[in-house]
BABA-140499 format. One line per 10 residues: their letters; for each residue x, y, z of C-alpha. Coordinates in nm, 3 decimals. Example, Ala and Ser with C-alpha at 12.3 -4.5 7.8 and 13.67 -1.06 7.14 Angstrom:
2
as) 1.230:-0.450:0.780; 1.367:-0.106:0.714
REM end
This chain:
521
mfeneytwgk) 0.000:0.000:0.000; 0.106:0.355:-0.069; 0.144:0.603:0.220; 0.233:0.971:0.186; 0.563:1.080:0.338; 0.389:1.383:0.499; 0.681:1.484:0.723; 0.555:1.817:0.859; 0.195:1.699:0.893; 0.305:1.399:1.096
avsqgkenef) 0.531:1.616:1.313; 0.237:1.846:1.395; -0.006:1.562:1.465; 0.248:1.390:1.691; 0.358:1.707:1.873; 0.711:1.675:1.736; 0.751:2.021:1.580; 1.066:2.097:1.779; 1.223:1.771:1.667; 1.145:1.865:1.307
hnkfddavdr) 1.303:2.209:1.347; 1.614:2.068:1.515; 1.665:1.822:1.229; 1.626:2.100:0.975; 1.869:2.328:1.161; 2.128:2.048:1.169; 2.079:1.994:0.795; 2.130:2.364:0.727; 2.464:2.352:0.910; 2.574:2.050:0.704
vkkkfgkqyp) 2.468:2.205:0.375; 2.649:2.533:0.438; 2.978:2.344:0.451; 2.921:2.214:0.098; 2.865:2.545:-0.083; 3.068:2.629:-0.393; 3.125:2.280:-0.532; 3.155:2.227:-0.907; 2.890:1.988:-1.037; 2.882:1.793:-1.364
ciingkeifs) 2.615:1.710:-1.614; 2.555:1.337:-1.653; 2.545:1.191:-2.003; 2.555:0.818:-2.077; 2.639:0.749:-1.713; 2.947:0.971:-1.720; 3.017:1.302:-1.550; 3.059:1.586:-1.800; 3.232:1.908:-1.695; 3.276:2.216:-1.910
entfdvrsps) 3.480:2.533:-1.918; 3.160:2.719:-2.000; 2.975:2.733:-1.667; 2.724:2.927:-1.460; 2.694:2.984:-1.086; 2.386:2.896:-0.886; 2.334:3.169:-0.627; 2.083:3.189:-0.348; 1.800:3.436:-0.421; 1.798:3.513:-0.048
dtrlvlgtfp) 2.160:3.628:-0.054; 2.328:3.642:-0.394; 2.669:3.645:-0.230; 2.618:3.274:-0.160; 2.740:3.057:-0.448; 2.576:2.720:-0.394; 2.744:2.547:-0.686; 2.870:2.577:-1.041; 2.720:2.385:-1.334; 2.811:2.332:-1.701
kldesqtkka) 2.646:2.540:-1.967; 2.605:2.279:-2.240; 2.593:2.355:-2.610; 2.377:2.200:-2.882; 2.617:1.918:-2.967; 2.648:1.808:-2.603; 2.272:1.809:-2.565; 2.240:1.595:-2.876; 2.484:1.345:-2.721; 2.253:1.315:-2.423
issaknafek) 1.958:1.249:-2.655; 2.160:0.991:-2.848; 2.261:0.820:-2.524; 1.898:0.798:-2.418; 1.801:0.655:-2.754; 2.074:0.391:-2.740; 1.971:0.287:-2.388; 1.602:0.256:-2.465; 1.592:-0.109:-2.571; 1.785:-0.231:-2.267
wsslpyqkrs) 1.586:-0.028:-2.014; 1.243:-0.088:-2.168; 1.300:-0.464:-2.192; 1.344:-0.495:-1.816; 1.042:-0.636:-1.630; 0.829:-0.355:-1.491; 0.887:-0.491:-1.139; 1.260:-0.417:-1.168; 1.199:-0.063:-1.290; 0.961:-0.013:-1.000
dvlkqtadef) 1.218:-0.147:-0.752; 1.474:0.108:-0.870; 1.244:0.405:-0.809; 1.122:0.272:-0.474; 1.482:0.225:-0.364; 1.561:0.582:-0.466; 1.255:0.705:-0.275; 1.380:0.525:0.036; 1.723:0.684:-0.004; 1.566:1.029:-0.040
skikfelaaw) 1.357:0.969:0.271; 1.672:0.912:0.476; 1.830:1.242:0.365; 1.515:1.449:0.316; 1.611:1.720:0.564; 1.939:1.784:0.385; 1.764:1.788:0.047; 1.510:2.036:0.185; 1.783:2.256:0.331; 1.955:2.270:-0.007
msfengktrv) 1.626:2.373:-0.166; 1.567:2.646:0.089; 1.895:2.805:-0.016; 1.842:2.723:-0.384; 1.500:2.875:-0.452; 1.399:3.048:-0.130; 1.139:2.806:0.005; 1.078:2.808:0.378; 1.162:2.493:0.566; 0.804:2.363:0.564
eaindvdeai) 0.756:2.443:0.193; 1.090:2.279:0.114; 1.026:1.959:0.307; 0.682:1.937:0.143; 0.850:1.963:-0.199; 1.093:1.681:-0.118; 0.810:1.474:0.032; 0.611:1.514:-0.288; 0.904:1.386:-0.494; 0.927:1.082:-0.266
dfmrfysfql) 0.551:1.033:-0.294; 0.565:1.048:-0.674; 0.832:0.777:-0.690; 0.640:0.547:-0.457; 0.287:0.618:-0.582; 0.371:0.578:-0.949; 0.557:0.254:-0.868; 0.249:0.137:-0.678; 0.029:0.220:-0.977; 0.257:0.035:-1.217
eknegfckqt) 0.251:-0.276:-0.998; -0.121:-0.250:-0.925; -0.194:-0.245:-1.299; 0.057:-0.525:-1.369; 0.259:-0.314:-1.607; -0.061:-0.212:-1.792; -0.090:-0.548:-1.968; -0.444:-0.685:-1.974; -0.607:-0.992:-2.127; -0.920:-0.912:-2.331
phpnphektk) -1.214:-1.143:-2.409; -1.283:-1.269:-2.761; -1.581:-1.481:-2.878; -1.354:-1.698:-3.094; -1.173:-1.945:-2.862; -0.893:-1.973:-3.118; -0.795:-1.608:-3.081; -0.613:-1.503:-2.765; -0.615:-1.125:-2.727; -0.466:-0.870:-2.493
tvlkpygvwg) -0.379:-0.502:-2.475; -0.037:-0.377:-2.373; 0.079:-0.023:-2.300; 0.429:0.029:-2.436; 0.679:0.315:-2.395; 0.742:0.565:-2.673; 1.119:0.602:-2.648; 1.316:0.913:-2.543; 1.147:1.180:-2.332; 1.271:1.532:-2.277
iiapfnfpsa) 1.186:1.660:-1.930; 1.181:2.040:-1.894; 1.131:2.140:-1.532; 1.062:2.474:-1.353; 1.236:2.645:-1.061; 0.944:2.651:-0.821; 0.922:2.276:-0.748; 1.274:2.165:-0.838; 1.240:1.831:-0.665; 0.873:1.737:-0.689
iaigmttgal) 0.795:1.840:-1.046; 1.130:1.748:-1.201; 1.138:1.409:-1.028; 0.767:1.342:-1.077; 0.781:1.395:-1.454; 1.107:1.199:-1.492; 0.977:0.915:-1.278; 0.669:0.890:-1.499; 0.888:0.851:-1.807; 1.136:0.605:-1.654
ltgntavlkp) 0.891:0.375:-1.477; 0.699:0.315:-1.798; 1.014:0.203:-1.981; 1.110:0.526:-2.154; 1.451:0.686:-2.125; 1.493:1.049:-2.031; 1.694:1.367:-2.070; 1.622:1.596:-1.776; 1.679:1.971:-1.808; 1.613:2.161:-1.483
asatplssyf) 1.564:2.535:-1.454; 1.903:2.707:-1.446; 1.812:2.871:-1.115; 1.756:2.533:-0.946; 1.963:2.246:-1.089; 2.082:2.103:-0.757; 1.763:1.917:-0.666; 1.754:1.745:-1.006; 2.123:1.662:-0.989; 2.083:1.478:-0.658
fvdslvgkip) 1.807:1.266:-0.813; 1.994:1.174:-1.130; 2.315:1.108:-0.938; 2.126:0.864:-0.717; 2.003:0.670:-1.023; 2.341:0.633:-1.196; 2.462:0.277:-1.145; 2.112:0.144:-1.079; 1.990:0.166:-1.438; 2.155:0.116:-1.781
qgainfvtgd) 2.398:0.387:-1.891; 2.215:0.656:-2.082; 1.868:0.568:-1.954; 1.875:0.892:-1.754; 2.071:1.200:-1.858; 2.109:1.532:-1.677; 2.175:1.845:-1.883; 2.205:2.209:-1.775; 2.235:2.535:-1.965; 2.034:2.800:-2.142
gdvvgktlie) 1.676:2.722:-2.232; 1.718:2.866:-2.582; 2.003:2.619:-2.639; 1.942:2.303:-2.433; 1.564:2.325:-2.417; 1.541:2.424:-2.781; 1.754:2.127:-2.885; 1.524:1.888:-2.697; 1.212:2.040:-2.852; 1.352:2.035:-3.207
sndvdgiaft) 1.514:1.688:-3.202; 1.359:1.418:-3.419; 1.500:1.161:-3.175; 1.293:1.290:-2.882; 0.965:1.100:-2.876; 0.786:1.290:-2.600; 0.812:1.603:-2.390; 0.699:1.661:-2.030; 0.699:2.031:-1.954; 0.598:2.253:-1.663
gsqavgmsgf) 0.623:2.630:-1.696; 0.454:2.934:-1.842; 0.170:2.917:-2.093; 0.367:3.115:-2.353; 0.673:2.890:-2.339; 0.464:2.574:-2.311; 0.247:2.646:-2.613; 0.543:2.761:-2.821; 0.719:2.433:-2.743; 0.407:2.230:-2.814
kkftektskp) 0.362:2.387:-3.157; 0.728:2.337:-3.248; 0.749:1.981:-3.112; 0.441:1.867:-3.306; 0.509:2.077:-3.613; 0.596:1.786:-3.841; 0.445:1.485:-3.668; 0.210:1.385:-3.387; 0.400:1.321:-3.062; 0.295:1.329:-2.695
yiaemggknp) 0.350:1.656:-2.512; 0.249:1.665:-2.146; 0.228:2.022:-2.019; 0.114:2.206:-1.708; 0.116:2.576:-1.787; 0.015:2.793:-1.496; -0.298:2.956:-1.367; -0.478:3.270:-1.256; -0.655:3.104:-0.970; -0.969:3.254:-0.814
viitknadld) -1.126:3.224:-0.470; -1.489:3.313:-0.402; -1.584:3.447:-0.059; -1.958:3.452:0.012; -2.152:3.628:0.286; -2.200:3.280:0.435; -1.825:3.227:0.481; -1.628:3.191:0.801; -1.415:3.501:0.739; -1.136:3.401:0.978
kasegvmraa) -1.097:3.075:0.791; -1.133:3.248:0.453; -0.873:3.519:0.521; -0.625:3.262:0.650; -0.678:3.031:0.352; -0.645:3.313:0.099; -0.337:3.461:0.268; -0.156:3.127:0.265; -0.256:3.047:-0.093; -0.163:3.391:-0.226
fgfggqkcsa) 0.160:3.457:-0.039; 0.307:3.113:0.038; 0.640:3.089:-0.150; 0.580:3.441:-0.275; 0.294:3.341:-0.503; 0.545:3.149:-0.718; 0.319:2.848:-0.760; 0.104:2.782:-1.062; -0.170:2.702:-0.808; -0.133:3.027:-0.608
csrvyvqkdv) -0.445:3.233:-0.546; -0.415:3.560:-0.738; -0.782:3.668:-0.767; -1.045:3.696:-0.493; -1.413:3.773:-0.545; -1.579:3.868:-0.216; -1.949:3.943:-0.168; -2.008:4.312:-0.100; -2.192:4.246:0.229; -1.872:4.115:0.392
sqeflkklve) -1.599:4.272:0.179; -1.477:4.531:0.431; -1.461:4.283:0.716; -1.280:4.027:0.499; -1.025:4.284:0.377; -0.957:4.399:0.732; -0.884:4.043:0.846; -0.673:3.968:0.537; -0.459:4.280:0.582; -0.410:4.204:0.952
ksnslkigmp) -0.293:3.851:0.876; -0.068:3.966:0.592; 0.087:4.234:0.811; 0.188:3.971:1.066; 0.393:3.765:0.820; 0.763:3.731:0.892; 0.971:3.803:0.581; 1.331:3.687:0.598; 1.585:3.418:0.528; 1.374:3.115:0.437
wnretflgpv) 1.586:2.863:0.626; 1.510:3.040:0.956; 1.239:2.883:1.169; 1.011:3.186:1.208; 1.009:3.293:0.840; 0.686:3.266:0.640; 0.797:3.443:0.323; 1.138:3.436:0.157; 1.256:3.601:-0.166; 1.127:3.585:-0.519
inndsvskfq) 1.353:3.392:-0.752; 1.553:3.662:-0.935; 1.587:4.024:-1.034; 1.351:3.980:-1.331; 1.079:3.889:-1.081; 1.156:4.202:-0.878; 1.127:4.413:-1.192; 0.799:4.246:-1.283; 0.674:4.316:-0.931; 0.767:4.684:-0.955
navslakkdg) 0.595:4.714:-1.293; 0.283:4.551:-1.151; 0.286:4.791:-0.856; 0.312:5.089:-1.091; 0.013:4.962:-1.289; -0.185:4.899:-0.971; -0.122:5.252:-0.844; -0.229:5.394:-1.179; -0.543:5.188:-1.235; -0.645:5.064:-0.890
kiifggnkia) -0.568:5.095:-0.520; -0.293:4.923:-0.321; -0.428:4.854:0.029; -0.125:4.658:0.151; 0.239:4.617:0.049; 0.374:4.737:-0.283; 0.740:4.783:-0.198; 1.071:4.614:-0.262; 1.247:4.535:0.066; 1.607:4.656:0.070
dsehqngyfv) 1.705:4.707:0.435; 2.033:4.570:0.571; 1.888:4.223:0.636; 1.740:4.183:0.288; 1.958:4.399:0.064; 2.150:4.111:-0.095; 1.838:3.917:-0.194; 1.523:3.956:-0.401; 1.268:4.048:-0.135; 0.934:4.218:-0.198
qptivtdlpk) 0.627:4.281:0.016; 0.314:4.072:-0.025; 0.074:4.307:-0.201; -0.304:4.341:-0.207; -0.482:4.549:-0.473; -0.845:4.656:-0.511; -1.052:4.869:-0.750; -0.899:4.739:-1.073; -1.117:4.706:-1.386; -1.246:4.352:-1.415
dhklvteelf) -1.053:4.284:-1.736; -0.731:4.456:-1.627; -0.409:4.274:-1.720; -0.317:4.235:-1.351; -0.643:4.044:-1.308; -0.603:3.829:-1.620; -0.229:3.760:-1.661; -0.026:3.519:-1.447; 0.234:3.713:-1.249; 0.403:3.446:-1.031
lpflcidtyd) 0.442:3.701:-0.752; 0.298:3.768:-0.403; 0.038:3.991:-0.568; -0.333:3.955:-0.499; -0.623:4.129:-0.678; -0.954:4.167:-0.490; -1.292:4.246:-0.642; -1.649:4.245:-0.511; -1.974:4.099:-0.642; -2.346:4.115:-0.569
dfdqaialan) -2.485:3.765:-0.633; -2.338:3.417:-0.649; -2.396:3.363:-1.022; -2.188:3.674:-1.089; -1.908:3.536:-0.871; -1.897:3.208:-1.065; -1.895:3.397:-1.394; -1.606:3.620:-1.281; -1.407:3.323:-1.153; -1.452:3.139:-1.483
kseygltagi) -1.365:3.441:-1.696; -1.006:3.336:-1.757; -0.805:3.150:-2.017; -0.669:2.941:-1.728; -0.838:2.666:-1.531; -0.591:2.517:-1.284; -0.712:2.565:-0.926; -0.999:2.748:-0.756; -1.149:2.780:-0.411; -1.462:2.885:-0.227
fsedknqvne) -1.547:2.979:0.129; -1.914:2.931:0.220; -2.100:2.747:0.495; -2.394:2.705:0.256; -2.375:2.349:0.120; -2.586:2.437:-0.182; -2.339:2.710:-0.281; -2.046:2.472:-0.239; -2.217:2.209:-0.453; -2.297:2.467:-0.720
ffekiqagtv) -1.937:2.583:-0.714; -1.811:2.230:-0.771; -2.063:2.184:-1.050; -1.992:2.507:-1.241; -1.631:2.609:-1.174; -1.400:2.561:-1.471; -1.082:2.435:-1.307; -0.919:2.098:-1.258; -0.823:2.114:-0.889; -1.077:2.279:-0.661
yanressatt) -1.126:2.326:-0.288; -1.397:2.438:-0.047; -1.340:2.598:0.295; -0.972:2.505:0.305; -0.812:2.715:0.577; -0.464:2.563:0.535; -0.451:2.701:0.180; -0.740:2.799:-0.042; -0.591:2.682:-0.374; -0.247:2.521:-0.319
aalvqsqpfv) -0.081:2.213:-0.165; -0.240:1.921:-0.348; -0.133:1.585:-0.204; -0.020:1.292:-0.419; -0.293:1.027:-0.459; -0.554:1.226:-0.264; -0.566:1.532:-0.492; -0.440:1.463:-0.846; -0.317:1.796:-0.981; -0.466:1.880:-1.320
gwkssgitgk) -0.534:2.193:-1.523; -0.818:2.272:-1.763; -0.821:2.518:-2.052; -0.482:2.686:-2.106; -0.349:2.545:-1.780; -0.281:2.203:-1.930; -0.297:1.985:-2.237; -0.379:1.626:-2.144; -0.637:1.657:-1.866; -0.460:1.384:-1.665
gaggeyylqq) -0.353:1.485:-1.315; -0.003:1.448:-1.172; -0.016:1.228:-0.864; -0.325:1.050:-0.995; -0.396:0.703:-1.128; -0.412:0.812:-1.493; -0.080:0.995:-1.506; 0.153:0.710:-1.607; -0.059:0.612:-1.906; 0.037:0.935:-2.082
fmrsqtqtlc) 0.393:0.807:-2.123; 0.278:0.493:-2.309; 0.082:0.393:-2.618; -0.151:0.100:-2.654; -0.084:-0.209:-2.862; -0.347:-0.478:-2.919; -0.201:-0.827:-2.960; -0.379:-1.126:-3.110; -0.241:-1.481:-3.111; -0.425:-1.740:-3.320
d) -0.391:-2.116:-3.271
REM end
């Protein structure tokens, strides 16, 4: 049976929060001693170094060089693809049980060092300790849950009935070949490992390209697999997206792509990858996620859930709440509670125990934040936040205030475009039908939430909302933090392509194609 890792949740339920924090603090001390190492790419089972490199710096303090990675060129990326292609027959011919054993073993190894992996991530992309451990837990869950699904479905090989006793028939799901995995910075362990695990478990080989801001988490995963699987079955490549990523997208030897990132980049890649032939392209491409607050809501619960969903990890989640529609009868009371909660947030170094909000990922995000603030001042009203933080504690990182905006036109670009920032737009409505219409008025359909103690309203919300992952009255986070197995994470409309949720029972089948086999006697 599958069981979620759930490290922080178990610590809270067992009253072991201090033990959790002590383990994390110890891991931080260990990780600090390892800063500045030079890391390789891994191609065909071999470490590849390069004179052309880039530094990975902490967004919390850019003086901290966490590591140095190769900046591969087109020819080196093509070698990785070729290695994956050459390894395909050997890896795919292994019994599915052996492939499953490899990923379960890796999950067990990650579980033993999860605090160190989380500490690295906290430095690498600015996640707080709880956010970071949840990310690592999710990666572990993906490896175990997908292995469980593969075994439960017996490798997706099924006998089928036939009325002619002389014809024996069955259906088999078979791998495609080489998969390019293009991963984002915001979940450098969970998303990168989840997508790669899906490809590998089903018998495909893979070339994994992490975001240049966060290659460490992916490196630890690939390094743990080398020696367990055939050379070339997994390859790890780093470098510029317009070189490495472009080479993966344009290669005729890449049979499938798994991508997580922005809608613009995802759709551009999809069009290019399928330009000449039909090939699978699994993409999750962001959101502009709404929450509806009704006059029947528990406003303490609603303000807490919205605050956590909007400002956790600086809004840098595709599932983050960025739009709120609150009924006019309770709008002032809700805003008062939301501002009070937001004002109490501790902003600081994410590896510190008391911090709720760390930095955004880079200077481009700071610039985008400042542009959004300028627009909000011009066309709406900022009721909280709106500033870059540059005091002595934060001056070497990319810190901005969580920001709440009201009075924007309903079709304003800040209301319609994904920002990936701690930036929340609030609007009011009169009746519930209007709220549903406003929530659905978006090209995206990833997550959505509602707060109402009226069961009929909740049921209507579930019936009419156009999003793949939806929540009602969730105080812990109104739109984020889906759990593997329990809450498969899937986007509708421009938020996704396949309609199959990560962490769900249908996910693995996307990496395979069906073959019907008939044997006549």
